[in-house]
C-alpha positions in Angstrom: 80.0 37.1 -20.4 77.9 40.0 -21.3 74.8 39.2 -23.4 74.2 41.6 -26.1 70.9 40.2 -27.3 68.5 37.1 -26.9 66.1 35.3 -29.2 62.8 34.0 -27.8 60.3 31.4 -28.9 56.9 30.1 -27.7 54.5 27.2 -28.1 50.7 28.0 -28.3 48.4 25.1 -27.2 44.8 24.9 -28.6 41.9 22.7 -27.3 39.4 22.1 -30.0 36.7 19.8 -31.3 37.0 18.2 -34.7 35.1 21.2 -36.2 37.5 23.7 -34.7 35.3 24.8 -31.8 37.4 25.9 -28.9 36.4 24.1 -25.7 39.1 25.6 -23.3 41.3 28.6 -23.1 44.6 28.4 -25.0 47.8 28.1 -23.1 51.3 29.4 -24.0 54.8 28.1 -23.2 57.7 30.6 -23.8 61.5 30.5 -23.5 64.9 31.7 -24.8 66.0 30.0 -27.9 69.6 31.6 -28.2 71.8 34.4 -26.9 74.4 36.6 -28.6 77.3 37.7 -26.5 78.8 41.2 -26.7 81.4 41.3 -29.5 80.4 37.8 -30.8 79.0 37.2 -34.2 77.3 33.8 -33.7 74.4 33.3 -31.3 74.6 30.5 -28.8 71.6 28.1 -28.8 70.0 27.3 -25.4 68.7 23.9 -26.4 65.5 24.2 -24.4 63.1 21.3 -25.0 59.3 21.9 -24.7 56.7 19.2 -23.8 52.9 20.0 -24.1 51.6 16.6 -23.1 51.3 17.6 -19.4 48.9 20.4 -20.5 46.6 18.1 -22.3 44.9 15.6 -19.9 43.0 12.6 -21.3 39.8 14.1 -19.8 39.5 17.8 -20.1 36.9 19.9 -18.2 35.7 22.3 -20.8 34.5 25.9 -20.5 30.9 24.7 -20.7 31.3 22.4 -17.7 31.3 19.3 -19.8 34.0 16.7 -20.0 35.9 16.0 -23.2 38.0 13.0 -24.2 41.4 13.5 -26.0 41.4 12.0 -29.4 44.6 13.2 -31.2 47.1 16.0 -31.5 48.0 18.2 -34.4 51.6 19.5 -34.3 54.8 18.4 -32.5 53.9 17.6 -28.9 57.5 17.5 -27.7 60.6 19.2 -29.3 63.3 21.8 -29.4 62.0 25.3 -28.7 62.3 27.4 -31.8 62.4 31.1 -32.4 58.9 32.5 -33.2 55.6 30.7 -32.6 55.0 27.0 -32.6 51.3 25.8 -32.4 50.0 22.5 -31.0 46.4 21.7 -31.3 44.7 18.9 -29.2 41.6 17.5 -30.7 38.9 16.3 -28.2 35.5 14.8 -28.4 32.7 14.8 -25.8 33.4 12.2 -23.2 29.7 11.3 -22.7 28.7 9.7 -26.0 25.0 8.9 -25.1 22.5 8.3 -22.3 19.3 6.5 -22.2 16.6 5.6 -19.7 16.4 2.0 -18.9 14.4 -0.1 -16.5 11.5 2.4 -16.8 8.4 2.0 -14.7 5.1 3.7 -15.6 1.6 4.0 -14.2 -1.8 5.2 -15.2 -5.2 5.9 -13.7 -8.4 4.4 -14.9 -11.8 5.6 -13.5 -14.7 3.1 -13.6 -18.4 4.0 -13.1 -20.4 1.2 -11.5 -23.3 0.5 -9.2 -22.7 -1.1 -5.8 -23.5 -4.4 -7.4 -20.8 -3.9 -10.0 -23.0 -3.0 -12.9 -21.2 -0.8 -15.4 -23.0 2.5 -16.1 -20.6 4.1 -18.6 -17.3 3.3 -20.2 -14.2 3.5 -18.2 -12.0 6.6 -18.7 -8.2 6.7 -18.7 -7.9 9.9 -16.8 -4.1 9.7 -16.5 -2.2 8.1 -19.4 1.0 6.1 -19.1 3.2 8.3 -17.0 6.9 7.7 -16.1 7.3 6.9 -12.4 11.0 5.9 -12.1 14.0 4.8 -14.3 17.7 4.2 -14.3 20.1 6.2 -16.6 22.6 4.3 -18.7 25.5 6.3 -20.0 28.1 5.4 -22.7 31.4 7.3 -22.8 34.0 8.0 -25.5 36.4 5.5 -24.1 33.9 2.7 -24.5 33.0 2.5 -20.8 29.4 2.5 -19.5 27.6 3.5 -16.2 24.2 2.8 -14.7 22.7 5.2 -12.2 20.6 4.4 -9.2 16.8 4.5 -9.7 15.6 8.0 -10.4 12.0 8.7 -9.1 9.7 11.2 -10.7 7.1 11.1 -7.8 4.1 12.0 -10.0 0.7 12.7 -8.4 -2.7 12.4 -9.9 -5.9 14.4 -9.4 -9.0 13.1 -11.1 -11.7 15.1 -9.4 -12.9 16.4 -12.8 -13.6 12.8 -13.9 -16.5 12.5 -11.5 -20.0 12.5 -13.0 -22.5 13.5 -10.4 -25.4 12.0 -12.4 -25.5 9.2 -14.9 -28.6 8.2 -16.8 -28.9 4.7 -18.1 -32.0 2.9 -19.5 -34.3 5.6 -18.2 -33.0 5.4 -14.7 -31.0 8.1 -12.9 -27.9 7.2 -10.8 -26.2 9.6 -8.4 -22.6 9.5 -7.1 -22.6 7.9 -3.7 -21.1 9.7 -0.8 -19.8 6.6 0.9 -17.1 4.1 0.2 -15.5 6.2 -2.5 -11.8 5.9 -3.5 -9.5 8.8 -3.1 -9.3 10.9 -6.2 -5.9 12.4 -5.4 -2.7 10.5 -4.6 0.8 9.5 -5.7 0.9 7.5 -8.9 2.3 4.0 -8.6 3.5 1.4 -11.0 0.8 -0.3 -13.1 -2.8 0.5 -13.4 -4.5 2.4 -10.6 -8.2 1.6 -11.0 -10.6 3.9 -9.2 -14.2 2.7 -9.1 -16.8 5.3 -8.4 -19.9 3.9 -6.9 -23.4 5.1 -8.0 -26.7 4.5 -6.4 -30.1 4.6 -8.2 -32.1 7.6 -7.1 -35.9 7.9 -6.6 -37.8 9.5 -9.5 -41.1 11.1 -9.3 -43.4 9.4 -11.8 -46.6 11.4 -11.3 -48.4 14.0 -9.1 -52.1 14.2 -8.7 -54.4 16.3 -6.5 -57.7 15.2 -4.9 -59.4 18.2 -6.5 -58.8 20.6 -9.4 -59.4 23.8 -7.3 -59.5 24.8 -3.6 -60.6 27.6 -1.4 -58.4 29.2 1.3 -58.9 27.3 4.6 -59.4 24.0 2.9 -56.9 21.1 2.8 -55.1 20.0 -0.3 -54.2 16.3 -0.7 -51.4 15.6 -3.1 -50.5 12.0 -4.2 -47.0 11.3 -5.4 -46.0 8.1 -7.2 -42.3 7.5 -6.9 -40.1 4.8 -8.5 -37.2 3.6 -6.5 -35.0 0.5 -6.4 -34.5 1.1 -2.6 -37.4 1.2 -0.2 -38.8 4.7 0.1 -38.8 6.5 3.4 -39.7 10.2 3.1 -40.6 13.0 0.8 -40.5 16.7 1.3 -41.9 19.1 -1.3 -43.1 22.6 -2.0 -46.0 23.8 -4.2 -45.8 27.4 -5.6 -47.1 29.8 -8.1 -44.0 31.0 -9.9 -45.4 34.6 -10.1 -45.4 34.8 -6.3 -42.4 35.1 -4.0 -41.0 32.2 -2.1 -42.9 33.0 1.1 -46.0 31.6 -0.5 -44.6 28.2 -1.1 -46.9 25.5 0.4 -44.6 22.9 2.0 -45.5 19.3 3.0 -43.8 16.1 4.0 -44.6 12.5 4.7 -42.7 9.4 5.9 -45.6 7.0 5.2 -45.0 5.4 1.8 -47.5 2.9 0.4 -45.9 0.2 -1.8 -48.1 -0.3 -4.8 -45.7 -2.5 -6.9 -42.1 -3.6 -6.9 -40.0 -0.4 -7.0 -43.2 1.8 -7.0 -44.4 3.8 -4.0 -47.2 6.3 -3.3 -47.3 9.1 -0.8 -50.6 10.8 0.1 -49.9 14.1 1.8 -52.4 16.6 3.1 -51.4 20.2 3.3 -53.7 22.9 4.9 -54.2 26.0 2.9 -54.1 29.1 5.0 -57.2 31.2 5.2 -55.3 34.2 3.9 -53.6 32.4 1.0 -53.8 34.3 -2.3 -55.2 33.4 -5.6 -52.7 31.2 -7.4 -52.0 28.3 -9.8 -49.8 25.9 -7.8 -47.3 23.6 -9.4 -44.5 21.5 -8.0 -41.7 23.9 -7.0 -39.3 21.4 -5.5 -39.2 17.9 -4.0 -36.8 15.8 -1.9 -37.1 12.0 -2.2 -35.4 9.9 0.4 -35.0 6.1 0.3 -33.0 3.6 2.3 -29.3 2.9 1.8 -28.5 6.5 1.1 -30.6 6.6 -2.0 -32.0 10.1 -2.3 -32.6 12.8 -4.8 -33.9 16.3 -5.0 -35.1 18.5 -7.9 -32.7 21.3 -7.1 -29.6 19.3 -8.0 -31.4 16.6 -10.2 -34.1 18.5 -12.1 -34.5 15.4 -14.3 -36.5 13.6 -11.5 -39.5 15.9 -12.1 -39.1 16.9 -15.7 -42.4 15.3 -16.8 -44.5 16.7 -14.0 -46.9 19.5 -15.0 -49.9 19.0 -12.7 -51.5 22.2 -11.2 -53.8 23.0 -8.4 -55.9 26.2 -8.5 -56.5 28.2 -5.4 -59.6 30.4 -5.9 -59.0 33.1 -3.4 -60.4 36.6 -3.1 -57.0 37.7 -2.0 -55.1 38.7 -5.1 -51.5 39.7 -5.0 -51.0 42.6 -7.4 -47.6 43.9 -6.3 -44.8 41.9 -7.9 -42.2 44.7 -7.9 -39.4 45.1 -5.3 -39.1 48.3 -3.4 -37.2 51.1 -5.3 -34.5 53.0 -3.5 -34.4 56.8 -4.2 -32.1 58.5 -1.8 -30.3 58.2 1.6 -29.1 60.7 4.1 -27.3 60.4 7.5 -27.8 62.7 10.4 -24.1 62.9 10.9 -20.9 61.7 9.3 -19.0 61.3 12.6 -20.0 59.9 15.9 -18.4 58.9 19.2 -19.0 55.6 20.8 -22.3 55.9 22.8 -23.8 58.4 20.4 -26.7 57.8 18.0 -26.8 58.1 14.2 -30.0 58.3 12.2 -30.3 57.3 8.5 -33.3 58.5 6.5 -34.3 56.4 3.4 -36.6 57.6 0.7 -38.1 54.6 -1.1 -41.0 53.7 -3.5 -43.2 50.7 -3.2 -46.9 49.9 -3.8 -47.0 47.9 -0.5 -45.9 48.2 3.1 -42.2 48.0 3.7 -41.6 45.2 6.3 -37.8 44.9 6.4 -34.8 47.0 5.9 -31.2 46.0 6.2 -28.5 48.7 5.7 -24.9 47.9 6.3 -21.8 50.0 6.7 -18.5 48.1 6.9 -14.9 48.7 7.9 -11.9 46.5 8.2 -12.6 46.0 11.8 -16.4 45.3 11.8 -19.9 46.0 10.6 -22.3 48.8 11.5 -25.8 47.6 10.8 -29.0 49.7 10.5 -32.5 48.4 9.9 -33.2 46.6 13.1 -34.2 49.9 14.6 -36.8 51.5 12.3 -37.9 54.5 14.4 -40.3 56.1 12.0 -42.2 55.4 8.7 -43.8 58.3 7.0 -46.2 57.8 4.1 -45.6 60.4 1.4 -47.5 61.3 -1.7 -48.2 58.4 -4.0 -46.3 55.3 -3.2 -43.3 57.0 -1.6 -42.2 56.4 1.9 -39.6 58.0 4.2 -38.0 55.5 6.7 -35.9 56.6 9.6 -33.4 54.1 11.0 -31.5 54.6 14.2 -28.3 53.0 15.6 -26.4 53.6 18.7 -22.6 53.4 18.2 -21.9 51.0 21.0 -18.6 50.6 22.6 -18.1 47.3 21.0 -17.7 49.1 17.6 -14.1 49.8 17.0 -13.1 53.3 15.9 -12.5 53.8 12.2 -14.3 54.7 8.9 -17.3 52.6 8.0 -18.3 52.7 4.4 -21.8 52.0 3.0 -21.8 48.6 1.4 -25.3 47.3 0.7 -29.1 47.7 1.3 -31.9 45.2 1.3 -35.6 46.4 1.1 -38.4 43.9 1.5 -42.2 44.6 1.3 -45.1 42.7 2.7 -45.3 40.4 -0.3 -41.7 39.3 0.0 -40.5 41.3 -3.0 -36.9 42.2 -2.2 -34.4 44.5 -3.7 -30.7 44.4 -3.2 -28.4 47.3 -3.9 -24.7 47.7 -3.3 -22.3 50.6 -3.5 -21.0 49.5 -6.8 -24.6 49.4 -8.2 -26.6 52.5 -7.3 -26.1 53.4 -3.6 -24.4 56.7 -2.9 -20.9 56.8 -1.4 -21.6 57.3 2.3 -19.3 57.0 5.3 -19.6 57.2 9.1 -16.5 57.8 11.1 -16.6 56.2 14.6 -14.4 58.0 17.2 -13.2 56.7 20.5 -15.3 58.0 23.4 -13.4 59.8 26.2 -16.1 60.2 28.8 -16.4 56.6 30.0 -14.1 55.2 32.7 -14.1 51.6 31.5 -14.3 51.2 27.7 -13.7 47.5 27.7 -16.9 45.7 26.5 -18.7 43.5 29.1 -20.5 40.6 27.4 -23.1 38.6 29.4 -24.7 35.6 27.7 -27.7 33.6 28.7 -28.3 30.3 26.9 -31.5 28.3 27.1 -31.9 25.0 25.3 -35.4 23.5 24.6 -35.0 19.8 24.8 -37.2 17.1 23.3 -36.8 13.3 23.7 -38.5 11.7 20.7 -39.4 8.0 20.1 -38.0 7.4 16.6 -40.5 5.0 15.1 -43.6 7.0 16.0 -42.1 10.5 16.1 -43.8 10.9 19.5 -42.4 13.5 21.9 -41.9 11.7 25.2 -40.1 14.4 27.3 -39.9 18.2 27.0 -37.7 20.1 29.3 -35.3 23.1 29.3 -31.6 23.4 30.1 -29.9 26.7 31.1 -26.2 27.1 30.2 -23.8 25.8 27.5 -22.3 22.8 29.3 -23.1 20.1 26.7 -22.1 17.2 29.0 -24.2 18.5 31.8 -27.1 18.9 29.5 -26.7 15.3 28.2 -26.6 14.1 31.8 -29.9 15.9 32.4 -31.4 14.2 29.4 -30.1 10.8 30.6 -31.6 11.3 34.0 -35.0 12.4 32.5 -35.0 9.3 30.3 -34.1 7.1 33.2 -37.0 8.5 35.3 -39.4 7.9 32.3 -38.2 4.3 32.0 -38.7 3.6 35.8 -42.1 5.2 35.8 -43.5 3.4 32.7 -41.5 0.1 32.8 -39.8 0.6 29.4 -36.2 0.7 28.3 -34.7 2.8 25.6 -31.6 2.8 23.4 -30.3 6.2 22.6 -29.9 7.0 18.8 -28.9 10.2 17.1 -29.1 13.6 18.6 -28.6 17.1 17.4 -29.6 20.7 17.8 -29.8 24.1 16.2 -30.1 27.7 17.3 -33.6 29.2 17.3 -32.7 32.8 18.1 -30.0 35.1 19.3 -31.0 38.5 20.9 -28.4 41.1 22.0 -29.0 44.4 23.7 -26.1 46.8 24.2 -26.2 49.7 26.7 -23.0 51.6 27.1 -20.2 49.1 27.2 -22.4 46.3 28.4 -23.9 43.8 26.0 -26.4 41.2 27.1 -27.1 38.3 24.8 -30.0 35.8 25.0 -29.6 32.7 23.0 -32.4 30.1 22.5 -31.5 26.7 21.1 -33.3 23.5 20.4 -32.0 19.9 21.0 -33.6 16.6 20.1 -32.6 13.2 21.4 -34.0 10.2 19.5 -34.7 7.0 21.4 -36.1 3.5 20.5 -38.1 1.3 22.8 -36.2 -1.9 23.3 -38.5 -3.4 25.9 -41.5 -5.7 25.4 -43.8 -3.1 27.0 -45.5 -0.6 24.8 -45.3 3.1 25.5 -48.0 4.4 27.7 -51.1 5.6 26.0 -51.8 9.3 26.4 -55.5 10.1 26.0 -55.1 13.8 26.3 -52.0 15.7 25.2 -50.7 19.1 25.6 -50.5 19.5 21.8 -52.0 17.2 19.2 -49.9 15.2 16.8 -49.9 16.3 13.2 -51.4 19.7 12.3 -52.4 22.1 15.0 -53.4 25.0 12.8 -51.0 25.4 9.9 -47.7 23.5 9.7 -46.8 24.3 6.0 -47.0 28.1 5.4 -43.9 29.8 6.5 -44.5 33.4 7.5 -42.1 36.1 8.6 -44.1 37.9 11.3 -44.5 39.1 14.9 -46.1 36.2 16.8 -47.8 36.9 20.1 -48.9 33.6 21.8 -50.9 32.9 24.9 -51.5 29.5 26.5 -54.7 29.9 28.6 -56.6 27.7 30.9 -59.9 29.5 30.9 -59.2 33.1 32.1 -55.8 32.0 33.5 -52.7 32.6 31.4 -50.4 29.6 31.7 -47.7 31.1 29.6 -47.3 34.0 27.2 -44.5 35.2 25.0 -43.8 37.1 21.8 -41.3 36.5 19.1 -40.4 37.6 15.6 -39.9 34.5 13.5 -39.8 33.2 10.0 -41.7 30.1 10.8 -45.1 28.3 10.6 -47.8 28.9 13.2 -47.5 25.3 14.3 -43.8 25.5 14.9 -44.2 28.7 16.9 -46.8 27.0 19.1 -44.7 23.9 19.6 -41.5 25.9 20.4 -43.3 28.1 22.9 -45.0 25.2 24.6 -41.7 24.1 26.1 -41.8 24.5 29.9 -45.5 23.8 30.3 -46.3 20.7 32.3 -47.8 18.2 29.8 -49.5 16.2 32.6 -51.2 19.3 34.0 -52.9 20.4 30.8 -54.3 19.1 27.5 -55.1 20.8 24.3 -58.6 22.0 23.5 -58.4 24.6 20.6 -56.4 27.3 19.0 -57.5 30.8 17.9 -55.5 32.9 15.4 -56.1 36.4 14.3 -53.8 38.6 12.3 -53.1 42.1 11.0 -50.3 44.5 10.1 -48.6 46.5 12.8 -45.9 49.2 13.2 -44.3 49.4 16.6 -41.5 51.8 17.5 -40.2 51.5 21.1 -37.1 51.3 23.1 -37.1 47.5 23.1 -39.1 46.6 19.9 -38.9 48.2 16.5 -41.1 46.2 14.1 -43.1 47.0 11.0 -44.9 44.1 9.3 -47.5 41.4 9.8 -48.5 40.0 13.2 -50.3 37.0 14.4 -52.1 36.7 17.7 -52.3 33.0 18.8 -54.4 31.8 21.7 -53.9 28.2 22.6 -56.8 27.1 24.9 -55.8 24.4 27.3 -57.8 22.5 30.0 -56.4 21.6 33.4 -56.4 17.8 33.9 -57.4 18.3 37.5 -60.6 20.2 36.4 -62.0 17.5 34.2 -61.3 14.3 36.2 -65.1 13.6 36.6 -66.1 14.3 33.0 -66.7 11.3 30.9 -64.5 11.0 27.9 -67.3 10.4 25.5 -69.5 13.1 26.8 -69.7 16.2 24.6 -68.5 19.3 26.3 -70.2 22.5 25.3 -67.6 24.7 23.7 -67.6 28.4 24.7 -65.7 31.1 23.1 -63.1 32.0 25.7 -62.8 35.7 26.5 -59.4 37.1 25.9 -57.1 38.3 28.6 -55.9 41.8 27.6 -52.4 43.0 28.1 -52.4 46.4 29.9 -51.9 48.9 27.1 -49.1 51.4 27.2 -49.9 55.0 27.9 -49.0 56.0 24.3 -50.4 53.7 21.7 -48.9 52.9 18.3 -51.3 53.3 15.3 -51.3 50.3 13.0 -51.3 50.2 9.2 -54.5 48.4 8.2 -55.3 45.5 5.9 -58.6 45.7 4.3 -61.2 44.1 6.6 -59.1 44.2 9.7 -59.2 46.9 12.3 -56.0 48.6 13.6 -54.3 46.8 16.5 -52.4 48.5 19.3 -49.3 46.6 20.2 -47.5 46.9 23.5 -43.8 46.3 23.0 -41.6 43.8 24.8 -39.2 42.4 22.3 -36.1 43.7 20.6 -36.2 41.9 17.3 -33.1 41.1 15.4 -34.0 41.1 11.7 -30.5 40.8 10.3 -30.6 39.8 6.6 -30.8 37.0 5.6 -32.8 35.2 8.3 -34.2 31.7 8.0 -35.9 30.2 11.0 -34.3 32.8 13.3 -36.5 34.4 15.9 -36.4 36.5 19.0 -38.3 35.7 22.2 -39.0 37.5 25.4 -41.9 37.5 27.9 -44.6 40.0 26.9 -45.1 42.9 29.3 -46.0 46.5 29.4 -44.0 49.4 28.0 -43.3 52.7 29.6 -44.8 55.8 28.1 -41.4 57.2 27.3 -40.5 54.1 25.3 -43.0 54.4 22.6 -43.0 56.6 19.5 -46.1 57.0 17.3 -45.9 56.2 13.6 -46.0 59.4 11.6 -48.7 59.8 8.9 -48.9 62.3 6.1 -51.2 64.6 8.0 -49.3 64.1 11.3 -52.6 63.3 12.9 -52.7 60.7 15.6 -54.7 57.6 14.7 -56.6 56.1 17.6 -56.3 52.3 17.7 -58.3 49.5 19.2 -58.1 45.7 19.3 -59.1 44.0 16.1 -62.8 43.5 15.6 -62.5 41.2 12.6 -64.9 38.3 12.6 -63.3 35.1 14.0 -64.3 31.6 12.9 -63.4 29.1 15.6 -60.9 26.5 14.6 -60.0 23.7 16.9 -58.4 20.3 16.4 -60.7 19.3 13.6 -62.9 22.5 13.6 -63.2 25.4 11.2 -60.6 28.0 10.6 -60.4 31.0 12.9 -58.1 33.0 10.7 -60.0 35.8 8.8 -59.8 36.0 5.0 -57.8 39.0 4.2 -57.1 40.9 1.0 -53.6 42.0 2.2 -51.3 39.1 3.1 -49.0 39.5 6.1 -46.1 37.4 4.9 -42.5 38.3 4.7 -39.4 36.5 3.4 -35.9 37.8 4.3 -33.9 36.3 1.4 -32.8 37.4 -2.0 -31.0 34.2 -2.8 -32.3 32.3 -5.8 -35.8 31.2 -5.0 -35.2 27.5 -5.0 -32.3 27.7 -2.7 -34.7 28.8 0.1 -35.6 25.1 0.5 -32.1 23.6 0.9 -32.1 21.9 4.2 
């Protein structure tokens, strides 16, 4: 049969929510409803039955990824397919009806503030409120079923460092956060209350400061009495007195570990500090103080200024030396001799500056990504111009250790004799200057050769008395070998004197580091100090030493720190036992004690010390220095020479004649301080005045300098100034005698720091 025409029908299936929102794409079912044969007048029905139920699952995955539960159907779900369009709509509802967190666990953090004994100092703080740690999720579905998930963990962490209070005041007392036995302030939060108890210790407080006199003269001794309140037994104080108008180099420092208990919780320290003969006119007040008691109880006025807030006592120094220059040097201009240089070549930098005093330190730095090019250690010329202007010439050899590249000017430090320091950086007022370092091509081996010599000055000290029992030196950097040398020295001492020691703490520091580079070879000399503490555990006392190489306590001046060139000789009559030279930021006593290492303590004992000073300018191949100098002569006596002299018999004291160092052929004129003649210096030290320097020095044995090595200081008139040894009057000062340091109008002191003044005294 030939079909003339057909009639079709279709069923359109919709998936919707109650509000008509479609949740899935529609589907269509189509088919032939009837056919009409050729020549026939009546169509013939096909009788096709449709069924949409298979297209509508009970749980439907919607277009949004959620599941939906079938609720009802609108329309005929199953029936005879009709011509045209038949629509069937399935109504769904979200399958997940609701969820909730059940079996919730929470935690919080509470910080407490207590003393070691449990006394509460301030209210506890809830630093972390109730925080969810874990839970289970309960779900209810449209078909009435429920589900419960496994525990879900949030893994919260806490960090309560900001809850720390460094200082707490209560009832007039100050408490500081202890550094020991403290809980961790960071961690994973756990169920319940995490209670962190911060422990605080009471800190010593300065109650009063008095001086033995209202005013003093240079060369006298000042005695300061400190009354300290402390719950713990006091052990030590360290302090500084200063005139706030003067720079930090004039701070008088003192310390004591001999407290006197005057009442429960009240202690007094009486500390005597020598005033240098060249100390300027000043009104001294307490600049800083460190108070140390037992059981970690300590305080200092830098971090806890409250401990001295009521102290206003002053001591007046009536000195003829008056500091009038309180201004830092002023930079004017800078020029370089060349903008490019090969390794091995020399670059000069000329600085024009203004200052009312002598310039004693320059530190000029060019930097690149690969390193630092530093000028200032090699001041080759200082020219005094009209008024207070000065032209400084700095020189630097581009050693082979400097990597090729562009070095940009970064900063400049200028310091005068009074410690006034100016700091400038490129972003401030320095010009944009560069030096390009190029690879050298005329040297066969460009790989740097570094040779290092390390010498450690060792002291073995009995802890309770502070007495130095053994002094020796160790060459090299093998720490274990050095410790073995120390143990052997202690063992020998024990056997000789019938005592036994327990070893306590030990530690060391670097005194100086000196490097000289010639070509591709760099030689470095490092000097270190190391101290081993011991305690006598035997019933035998330590042997008495009637005569010592150096006296205990003050030798000359152990409080005034001076940045200067120190020349020191240890002499036995006309015989020089040891001599050396160093540039250091130190006290005269510390220099003497450091340089005494290596002298046989049994062969000599101390008689007296002579100190003279001035201001010098030295330009040579191995020393470039411009600033104050101190000549120190330590007069010793050979033990073998005085065996027959009675101890109580007075020995006539004679003024020892000085052993002169052979002068170089070309002498260096010296800038004068009023009242002191010029001094000619022979050069033997390459000083490394890299800013900033605290307790850093350079040491070499003093010797002669070749004629070609010296360059004269240039004056305005270009005339040579003949120099001679200082003829300033000298007052003898021995252990208990008068001062030998002349009273000078100009002070030869230098400080190489521009950090905030009080930070000079940390540590």
